[in-house]
C-alpha positions as CSV (number, residue, x, y, z in Angstrom):
1,X,64.1,-20.3,-37.3
2,X,61.7,-23.2,-37.8
3,X,58.0,-22.5,-37.3
4,X,57.4,-25.5,-35.0
5,X,60.4,-24.8,-32.8
6,X,58.9,-23.7,-29.5
7,X,62.3,-22.9,-28.0
8,X,62.6,-20.1,-30.5
9,X,59.4,-18.5,-29.3
10,X,59.5,-19.4,-25.6
11,X,62.8,-18.7,-23.8
12,X,64.7,-21.6,-22.2
13,X,64.5,-19.8,-18.8
14,X,60.7,-19.8,-19.0
15,X,60.5,-23.4,-20.1
16,X,62.6,-24.4,-17.1
17,X,60.5,-22.2,-14.8
18,X,57.3,-23.9,-16.1
19,X,58.8,-27.4,-15.4
20,X,59.8,-26.3,-11.9
21,X,56.3,-25.1,-11.2
22,X,54.8,-28.4,-12.4
23,X,57.3,-30.4,-10.3
24,X,56.5,-28.3,-7.2
25,X,52.7,-28.7,-7.6
26,X,53.2,-32.5,-8.1
27,X,55.5,-32.6,-5.0
28,X,52.9,-30.6,-2.9
29,X,50.1,-33.0,-4.0
30,X,52.2,-36.0,-3.1
31,X,53.0,-34.5,0.3
32,X,49.4,-33.7,1.2
33,X,48.0,-36.9,-0.3
34,X,48.7,-39.2,2.6
35,X,48.1,-36.8,5.5
36,X,45.1,-34.9,4.1
37,X,43.5,-36.1,0.9
38,X,43.3,-39.8,1.8
39,X,41.8,-39.3,5.3
40,X,39.3,-36.7,4.1
41,X,38.1,-38.9,1.2
42,X,38.0,-42.0,3.5
43,X,35.9,-40.0,6.0
44,X,33.6,-39.0,3.1
45,X,33.2,-42.6,2.1
46,X,32.3,-43.7,5.6
47,X,29.7,-40.9,5.9
48,X,28.2,-41.8,2.5
49,X,28.1,-45.5,3.4
50,X,26.3,-44.7,6.6
51,X,23.7,-42.6,4.7
52,X,23.4,-45.4,2.1
53,X,22.6,-47.9,4.9
54,X,20.1,-45.5,6.4
55,X,18.3,-45.2,3.0
56,X,18.6,-49.0,2.4
57,X,17.0,-49.9,5.7
58,X,14.2,-47.4,5.1
59,X,13.5,-48.8,1.6
60,X,13.6,-52.4,2.8
61,X,11.3,-51.5,5.8
62,X,8.8,-49.9,3.5
63,X,9.0,-52.8,1.1
64,X,8.2,-55.2,3.9
65,X,5.3,-53.1,5.1
66,X,3.7,-52.6,1.7
67,X,4.0,-56.4,1.1
68,X,2.2,-57.1,4.3
69,X,-0.5,-54.6,3.5
70,X,-1.1,-56.2,0.1
71,X,-0.8,-59.7,1.6
72,X,-3.3,-59.2,4.4
73,X,-5.6,-56.8,2.4
74,X,-5.6,-53.9,4.8
75,X,-7.9,-51.9,2.7
76,X,-9.1,-48.4,3.8
77,X,-12.6,-49.7,4.4
78,X,-11.3,-52.2,7.0
79,X,-9.2,-49.6,8.9
80,X,-11.8,-46.8,8.8
81,X,-15.6,-46.9,8.9
82,X,-17.1,-46.3,5.5
83,X,-20.8,-46.3,4.5
84,X,-22.3,-44.9,1.3
85,X,-24.3,-41.7,1.6
86,X,-28.1,-42.3,1.8
87,X,-31.0,-40.0,1.1
88,X,-33.2,-38.8,3.9
89,X,-36.8,-38.0,2.9
90,X,-37.3,-35.8,6.0
91,X,-34.0,-33.9,6.0
92,X,-33.6,-33.8,2.3
93,X,-30.2,-32.5,1.0
94,X,-29.3,-31.2,4.5
95,X,-28.1,-34.7,5.3
96,X,-25.2,-34.1,3.0
97,X,-22.3,-32.1,4.4
98,X,-21.4,-28.8,2.8
99,X,-18.3,-29.1,0.6
100,X,-16.0,-26.3,-0.6
101,X,-13.9,-27.0,-3.7
102,X,-10.9,-24.7,-4.0
103,X,-9.0,-24.2,-7.3
104,X,-5.9,-21.9,-6.9
105,X,-4.5,-20.8,-10.2
106,X,-1.9,-18.3,-11.6
107,X,-1.9,-17.4,-15.4
108,X,-3.2,-20.9,-16.3
109,X,-4.2,-20.2,-19.9
110,X,-3.8,-23.7,-21.1
111,X,-5.6,-25.6,-18.3
112,X,-8.2,-23.3,-16.6
113,X,-11.1,-24.7,-18.6
114,X,-10.2,-28.3,-17.8
115,X,-9.9,-27.8,-14.1
116,X,-13.0,-25.6,-13.7
117,X,-15.0,-27.9,-15.9
118,X,-13.9,-31.0,-13.9
119,X,-14.7,-29.3,-10.5
120,X,-18.1,-28.1,-11.8
121,X,-18.8,-31.7,-13.0
122,X,-18.4,-33.2,-9.5
123,X,-21.5,-35.2,-8.5
124,X,-22.9,-33.8,-5.3
125,X,-26.2,-32.0,-4.4
126,X,-26.0,-28.6,-6.1
127,X,-27.0,-26.7,-2.9
128,X,-24.4,-28.5,-0.8
129,X,-21.3,-27.6,-2.8
130,X,-19.4,-24.3,-3.5
131,X,-16.7,-24.1,-6.2
132,X,-14.2,-21.4,-5.4
133,X,-11.8,-20.3,-8.1
134,X,-8.8,-18.4,-6.5
135,X,-7.3,-16.5,-9.4
136,X,-3.9,-14.8,-8.7
137,X,-3.3,-14.2,-12.4
138,X,-1.3,-11.1,-13.4
139,X,-2.2,-11.3,-17.1
140,X,-5.4,-9.3,-17.5
141,X,-6.4,-11.3,-20.6
142,X,-6.2,-14.6,-18.7
143,X,-8.0,-13.1,-15.8
144,X,-10.9,-12.2,-18.1
145,X,-10.9,-15.7,-19.6
146,X,-11.1,-17.3,-16.2
147,X,-13.8,-15.0,-15.0
148,X,-15.9,-15.6,-18.2
149,X,-15.5,-19.4,-17.7
150,X,-16.8,-19.0,-14.1
151,X,-19.7,-16.9,-15.3
152,X,-20.5,-19.5,-18.0
153,X,-20.8,-22.3,-15.3
154,X,-22.7,-20.0,-13.0
155,X,-25.3,-19.4,-15.7
156,X,-25.8,-23.2,-15.7
157,X,-26.8,-23.1,-12.0
158,X,-23.4,-24.1,-10.6
159,X,-22.6,-22.4,-7.3
160,X,-19.2,-21.0,-8.3
161,X,-17.3,-18.1,-6.9
162,X,-14.6,-16.2,-8.7
163,X,-12.1,-14.7,-6.2
164,X,-9.1,-12.4,-6.8
165,X,-6.6,-10.5,-4.7
166,X,-4.7,-7.3,-5.2
167,X,-1.4,-9.0,-4.4
168,X,0.3,-12.5,-4.4
169,X,1.4,-12.5,-0.8
170,X,2.1,-16.1,0.3
171,X,1.6,-17.4,-3.2
172,X,-0.7,-20.5,-3.1
173,X,-0.9,-20.6,0.7
174,X,-1.9,-17.0,0.7
175,X,-4.6,-17.5,-1.9
176,X,-6.0,-20.5,0.0
177,X,-5.9,-18.6,3.3
178,X,-7.8,-15.7,1.8
179,X,-10.3,-18.0,0.3
180,X,-11.1,-19.6,3.7
181,X,-12.0,-16.1,5.0
182,X,-15.0,-15.7,2.8
183,X,-18.4,-15.6,4.7
184,X,-19.9,-18.4,2.7
185,X,-17.1,-20.8,3.8
186,X,-18.3,-20.7,7.4
187,X,-21.2,-23.1,6.5
188,X,-18.8,-25.6,4.9
189,X,-17.7,-28.8,6.6
190,X,-15.0,-30.0,4.2
191,X,-12.7,-28.5,1.6
192,X,-11.3,-30.3,-1.4
193,X,-8.3,-28.7,-3.2
194,X,-7.3,-29.2,-6.8
195,X,-4.4,-27.5,-8.6
196,X,-5.2,-25.9,-12.0
197,X,-4.1,-29.0,-14.0
198,X,-6.1,-31.6,-11.9
199,X,-9.3,-33.2,-13.2
200,X,-11.2,-35.2,-10.6
201,X,-13.7,-37.8,-11.7
202,X,-17.4,-37.0,-10.9
203,X,-17.6,-39.6,-8.1
204,X,-14.6,-38.1,-6.2
205,X,-16.7,-36.7,-3.3
206,X,-18.9,-39.9,-3.1
207,X,-15.7,-41.9,-2.4
208,X,-14.0,-39.5,0.0
209,X,-16.6,-37.7,2.1
210,X,-18.0,-40.8,3.8
211,X,-14.6,-41.5,5.4
212,X,-14.6,-38.0,6.9
213,X,-18.2,-38.2,7.9
214,X,-18.0,-41.5,9.8
215,X,-14.5,-41.0,11.3
216,X,-14.4,-37.9,13.4
217,X,-10.6,-38.1,14.1
218,X,-9.8,-38.3,10.3
219,X,-8.6,-34.9,9.0
220,X,-7.5,-35.7,5.4
221,X,-8.3,-38.1,2.6
222,X,-5.7,-38.0,-0.1
223,X,-6.2,-39.4,-3.6
224,X,-3.5,-40.7,-6.0
225,X,-2.2,-38.7,-9.0
226,X,-2.8,-40.1,-12.5
227,X,-0.4,-38.7,-15.1
228,X,-2.1,-37.9,-18.5
229,X,1.2,-37.1,-20.3
230,X,3.6,-39.7,-18.9
231,X,4.2,-41.1,-22.4
232,X,5.0,-37.7,-23.9
233,X,8.8,-38.1,-23.7
234,X,11.6,-39.9,-21.8
235,X,11.7,-37.3,-19.1
236,X,8.0,-37.7,-18.2
237,X,8.5,-41.5,-18.1
238,X,11.3,-41.0,-15.6
239,X,9.1,-38.7,-13.5
240,X,6.4,-41.3,-13.5
241,X,8.7,-43.9,-12.1
242,X,9.8,-41.7,-9.2
243,X,6.3,-40.5,-8.4
244,X,4.7,-43.9,-8.7
245,X,7.0,-45.2,-6.0
246,X,6.0,-42.2,-3.8
247,X,2.3,-43.0,-4.2
248,X,2.4,-46.8,-4.4
249,X,4.8,-47.2,-1.4
250,X,5.6,-44.1,0.7
251,X,2.1,-42.7,0.9
252,X,0.5,-46.2,1.4
253,X,3.0,-47.1,4.1
254,X,2.5,-43.9,6.0
255,X,-1.3,-44.2,5.8
256,X,-1.2,-47.9,6.9
257,X,1.1,-47.6,9.8
258,X,1.1,-44.1,11.5
259,X,-1.9,-42.6,9.7
260,X,0.5,-39.8,8.7
261,X,2.0,-38.8,5.4
262,X,2.7,-35.6,3.6
263,X,-0.3,-33.9,2.0
264,X,0.4,-33.6,-1.7
265,X,-1.1,-30.1,-1.9
266,X,-3.9,-31.2,-4.3
267,X,-6.3,-34.0,-5.0
268,X,-7.1,-34.2,-1.2
269,X,-10.1,-33.2,0.9
270,X,-9.7,-31.8,4.4
271,X,-12.0,-31.5,7.4
272,X,-12.1,-27.7,7.9
273,X,-12.2,-27.9,11.7
274,X,-8.9,-29.9,11.6
275,X,-7.4,-27.4,9.2
276,X,-8.3,-24.5,11.5
277,X,-7.2,-26.3,14.6
278,X,-3.8,-26.9,13.0
279,X,-3.4,-23.1,12.5
280,X,-4.6,-22.9,8.9
281,X,-2.4,-22.1,5.9
282,X,1.1,-20.7,6.5
283,X,3.4,-19.3,3.9
284,X,6.7,-19.6,5.8
285,X,8.0,-22.3,3.4
286,X,7.3,-23.3,-0.2
287,X,5.7,-26.6,1.0
288,X,2.6,-25.1,2.6
289,X,0.8,-28.5,2.1
290,X,3.5,-30.5,4.1
291,X,3.6,-27.8,6.7
292,X,-0.2,-28.1,7.3
293,X,0.0,-31.9,7.4
294,X,2.8,-32.0,10.0
295,X,1.0,-29.4,12.2
296,X,-2.3,-31.3,12.0
297,X,-0.6,-34.6,12.8
298,X,1.0,-33.0,15.9
299,X,-2.6,-32.2,17.0
300,X,-3.4,-35.9,16.9
301,X,-5.4,-35.9,13.6
302,X,-5.2,-38.9,11.3
303,X,-4.8,-39.1,7.5
304,X,-6.0,-41.6,5.0
305,X,-4.5,-42.3,1.5
306,X,-6.8,-43.8,-1.1
307,X,-4.5,-45.4,-3.7
308,X,-7.5,-46.7,-5.7
309,X,-8.9,-43.2,-6.2
310,X,-7.0,-41.4,-9.0
311,X,-7.1,-37.8,-10.2
312,X,-5.7,-36.9,-13.6
313,X,-3.0,-34.3,-13.8
314,X,0.0,-33.2,-15.9
315,X,3.7,-33.8,-15.4
316,X,6.3,-31.0,-16.3
317,X,7.3,-31.7,-19.9
318,X,10.3,-29.3,-20.1
319,X,13.6,-29.6,-18.2
320,X,13.4,-26.0,-17.1
321,X,9.9,-26.4,-15.5
322,X,11.0,-29.7,-13.9
323,X,14.1,-28.1,-12.4
324,X,12.1,-25.3,-10.8
325,X,9.6,-27.8,-9.4
326,X,12.2,-30.0,-7.9
327,X,14.0,-27.0,-6.3
328,X,10.7,-26.2,-4.6
329,X,10.0,-29.8,-3.6
330,X,13.5,-30.3,-2.2
331,X,14.2,-26.9,-0.6
332,X,10.8,-26.6,1.1
333,X,10.9,-29.8,3.2
334,X,14.5,-29.1,4.4
335,X,13.5,-25.6,5.4
336,X,10.3,-26.9,7.1
337,X,12.4,-29.5,9.0
338,X,14.7,-26.6,10.2
339,X,11.7,-24.7,11.5
340,X,9.7,-27.6,13.0
341,X,12.3,-30.1,14.4
342,X,12.2,-28.7,17.9
343,X,8.4,-28.4,17.9
344,X,8.0,-32.0,16.8
345,X,10.4,-33.3,19.5
346,X,8.7,-31.4,22.3
347,X,5.2,-32.2,21.2
348,X,3.1,-34.0,23.8
349,X,0.1,-35.0,21.7
350,X,1.7,-37.8,19.8
351,X,3.6,-41.0,20.7
352,X,7.4,-41.2,20.7
353,X,7.3,-43.7,17.8
354,X,5.3,-41.2,15.7
355,X,7.8,-38.5,16.5
356,X,10.6,-40.8,15.4
357,X,8.8,-41.6,12.2
358,X,8.2,-38.0,11.3
359,X,11.7,-36.8,12.2
360,X,13.8,-39.7,11.1
361,X,12.0,-41.5,8.4
362,X,9.9,-38.7,6.9
363,X,12.3,-35.8,7.1
364,X,15.9,-37.0,7.6
365,X,16.0,-40.1,5.4
366,X,13.5,-39.3,2.7
367,X,13.8,-35.5,2.4
368,X,17.5,-34.9,3.2
369,X,19.7,-38.0,3.2
370,X,18.1,-39.5,0.0
371,X,19.1,-36.4,-2.0
372,X,22.5,-35.8,-0.5
373,X,23.8,-39.4,-0.7
374,X,22.6,-39.8,-4.3
375,X,24.7,-36.9,-5.6
376,X,27.6,-36.7,-3.1
377,X,28.3,-40.4,-3.1
378,X,27.6,-41.6,-6.6
379,X,28.6,-38.4,-8.5
380,X,31.5,-37.0,-6.4
381,X,33.0,-39.3,-3.8
382,X,32.8,-42.6,-5.6
383,X,34.4,-41.2,-8.8
384,X,37.1,-39.5,-6.7
385,X,38.2,-42.9,-5.3
386,X,39.4,-43.7,-8.8
387,X,42.1,-41.0,-8.4
388,X,43.0,-42.1,-4.9
389,X,43.3,-45.9,-5.0
390,X,44.3,-46.0,-1.3
391,X,40.6,-45.4,-0.5
392,X,38.6,-48.5,-1.2
393,X,34.8,-48.6,-1.4
394,X,33.4,-52.1,-0.4
395,X,31.4,-53.8,-3.1
396,X,28.3,-53.9,-0.9
397,X,28.3,-50.1,-0.7
398,X,29.1,-49.4,-4.4
399,X,27.1,-52.1,-6.1
400,X,24.7,-54.2,-3.9
401,X,23.0,-51.6,-1.8
402,X,22.3,-49.1,-4.7
403,X,21.1,-52.1,-6.9
404,X,18.6,-53.2,-4.3
405,X,17.4,-49.6,-3.6
406,X,16.9,-49.2,-7.4
407,X,14.9,-52.4,-7.7
408,X,12.7,-51.5,-4.8
409,X,12.1,-48.1,-6.3
410,X,11.1,-49.6,-9.7
411,X,8.3,-51.7,-8.3
412,X,5.9,-48.8,-8.5
413,X,6.1,-48.7,-12.4
414,X,6.5,-52.3,-13.7
415,X,5.9,-51.1,-17.3
416,X,9.1,-49.1,-17.2
417,X,11.5,-51.7,-15.9
418,X,13.3,-51.6,-19.2
419,X,14.1,-47.9,-18.7
420,X,15.8,-48.5,-15.3
421,X,19.3,-47.6,-16.5
422,X,18.0,-44.3,-17.9
423,X,16.1,-43.6,-14.7
424,X,19.3,-44.1,-12.6
425,X,21.2,-41.6,-14.8
426,X,18.3,-39.2,-14.7
427,X,17.9,-39.4,-10.9
428,X,21.6,-38.8,-10.4
429,X,21.4,-35.7,-12.6
430,X,18.4,-34.3,-10.7
431,X,20.1,-35.1,-7.4
432,X,22.5,-32.2,-8.1
433,X,19.6,-29.8,-8.0
434,X,17.9,-31.5,-5.1
435,X,21.1,-31.5,-3.0
436,X,21.7,-27.8,-3.7
437,X,18.1,-27.0,-2.9
438,X,18.3,-29.1,0.3
439,X,21.3,-27.2,1.6
440,X,19.6,-23.9,0.7
441,X,16.6,-25.0,2.7
442,X,18.6,-26.1,5.7
443,X,20.8,-23.0,5.7
444,X,17.9,-20.6,4.6
445,X,19.9,-19.4,1.6
446,X,18.9,-16.8,-1.0
447,X,16.4,-18.9,-3.0
448,X,14.7,-20.5,0.0
449,X,11.3,-18.9,-0.7
450,X,11.5,-19.0,-4.5
451,X,8.2,-19.9,-6.0
452,X,7.9,-20.4,-9.7
453,X,4.6,-21.9,-10.9
454,X,5.2,-25.1,-12.9
455,X,4.4,-24.5,-16.6
456,X,1.4,-26.6,-17.8
457,X,0.5,-27.4,-21.4
458,X,-3.1,-28.7,-21.1
459,X,-4.6,-31.2,-23.6
460,X,-1.4,-32.1,-25.4
461,X,-3.1,-34.5,-28.0
462,X,-5.6,-31.9,-29.1
463,X,-3.0,-29.1,-29.3
464,X,-0.6,-31.3,-31.4
465,X,-3.4,-32.0,-33.9
466,X,-4.6,-28.4,-34.3
467,X,-1.5,-26.2,-33.8
468,X,1.5,-25.9,-36.1
469,X,4.8,-26.7,-34.4
470,X,6.6,-23.6,-32.9
471,X,10.0,-22.7,-34.0
472,X,12.5,-23.4,-31.3
473,X,14.5,-20.4,-30.0
474,X,17.8,-20.9,-28.3
475,X,18.4,-18.9,-25.2
476,X,21.7,-19.3,-23.4
477,X,20.2,-18.8,-19.9
478,X,17.3,-21.2,-20.6
479,X,19.3,-23.9,-22.3
480,X,22.9,-24.0,-21.0
481,X,23.3,-25.1,-17.4
482,X,26.9,-24.6,-16.2
483,X,26.6,-26.8,-13.1
484,X,25.5,-29.9,-15.1
485,X,28.3,-29.3,-17.6
486,X,30.9,-28.9,-14.9
487,X,29.9,-32.1,-13.2
488,X,29.8,-33.9,-16.5
489,X,33.3,-32.8,-17.3
490,X,34.5,-33.9,-13.8
491,X,33.0,-37.4,-14.4
492,X,34.2,-37.6,-18.0
493,X,37.8,-36.7,-17.0
494,X,37.9,-39.3,-14.2
495,X,36.3,-41.8,-16.6
496,X,39.2,-41.3,-19.1
497,X,41.7,-41.7,-16.3
498,X,40.1,-44.9,-15.1
499,X,39.9,-46.3,-18.6
500,X,43.7,-45.6,-19.1
501,X,45.3,-46.1,-15.7
502,X,42.6,-47.0,-13.1
503,X,41.9,-50.3,-11.4
504,X,38.3,-49.7,-10.3
505,X,36.8,-50.1,-13.8
506,X,34.0,-47.6,-13.2
507,X,34.6,-45.9,-16.5
508,X,31.5,-47.2,-18.3
509,X,29.3,-45.8,-15.5
510,X,31.3,-42.6,-15.4
511,X,31.1,-42.1,-19.2
512,X,27.3,-42.8,-19.2
513,X,26.7,-40.5,-16.2
514,X,28.8,-37.8,-17.8
515,X,26.8,-37.9,-21.0
516,X,23.6,-37.6,-19.0
517,X,25.0,-34.5,-17.3
518,X,26.1,-33.1,-20.6
519,X,22.6,-33.6,-22.1
520,X,21.1,-31.9,-19.0
521,X,23.6,-29.1,-19.3
522,X,22.3,-28.4,-22.8
523,X,18.7,-28.4,-21.5
524,X,17.8,-31.3,-23.8
525,X,16.7,-34.1,-21.4
526,X,13.0,-33.6,-22.3
527,X,13.5,-33.9,-26.0
528,X,16.3,-36.5,-26.4
529,X,14.0,-39.4,-26.9
530,X,10.5,-38.1,-27.9
531,X,9.2,-41.6,-28.6
532,X,10.4,-45.0,-27.5
């Protein structure tokens, strides 16, 4: 008996049985291919093309609007009354409105000093401002550090309040809601909110409060985010490209047309009467900021976005932290849409066009369709057509529309145009999590109210100069992501088939996208290219 003779090991009857099974599976697939697989895939292509057109029209519309805004110079000072604050000898400081500054935080060891210091450094009459630190920390050491920092600033004459709770009910929304119940808040006119990693410039209030003071129907003034660690790694550069488009185009268009956009949850200042009229903070979703903005808008209040006013903050610099953040940012809006769609449609305080804008443009296209079509079409359906050549995707849907959408998205960050290919691959990878989170939100799945605070690292340059590098520890649960690896294997397999037998010639894209999913599956996106 020869060692390599398989027939000596496996009986002929079994070999024949295996061949029969293979032939039967092949025959079954051939039989259901025409009546089932082809029609289903063709329907999926039609649906995805429809969603692509919806997204394309939305992007082109916003591109036209933002071009007109820039061309005709529709600056905030021309759309809303703005006058600098002036001293009054008779009234003294009472001429200045009372401002509350809220800083919600949770175990923020790395950044608590930066945020508290920046808030206490805001230029405003000292007797007309209250700094409120809302500390939900569960680590007693960090709690003591935060309280000591507040005491240090209080000893310098700053009106700062350190507030804690005995629970974390409602997470950030719950903390903000409890903070608004304090007796000293009753005398306040406006409330500015800054997350623990945000550092406003001293003149922040001088640039925002006059808009609220002179425009009684204005509820919110939102500033732009400025990322202090965008150059830390390739992943932070990709995030910068996505968020710059959001602030440069989406927020500006919403502010310039319907005076509505989603509150970013931080770096904004609210009129307290508008916040209360809208029902205050609610913790029914993980996007309490968007929830409040929609409710206030339905009451007829207007919002203003100031793109020229920037507040420094930090981007997630690890893939794990970014995944958690994107789950919250994708699941929350979908769940909020489920809860508020009927309320928006039946509202009588706003025009029909504003309802259409909020439901169709703001929620359906930007918060739902954009995520689903990116993953389902470009990572599932389009690759599947390689295996089913009877289903043809028109070139305008497979090439032209996504190319134009990509170019329109890239206008927000001109300095990163050379990274566009990496950005496309990165966004497709993240669309897997955004799509999953969107469906969880729409269907109210198990993780619908999951809230994990985004990890912050603080002053990265200073830390890198003073601290020795930590030894990396490999943890299977933290590093290996099965979903990404599964999608990567799916794309790689189809890429191999297309390279050998296919006619679509998508294999270069399929291989590149598969590699991106493999890298993400190993949890290495944030460290693949540390410098570039």
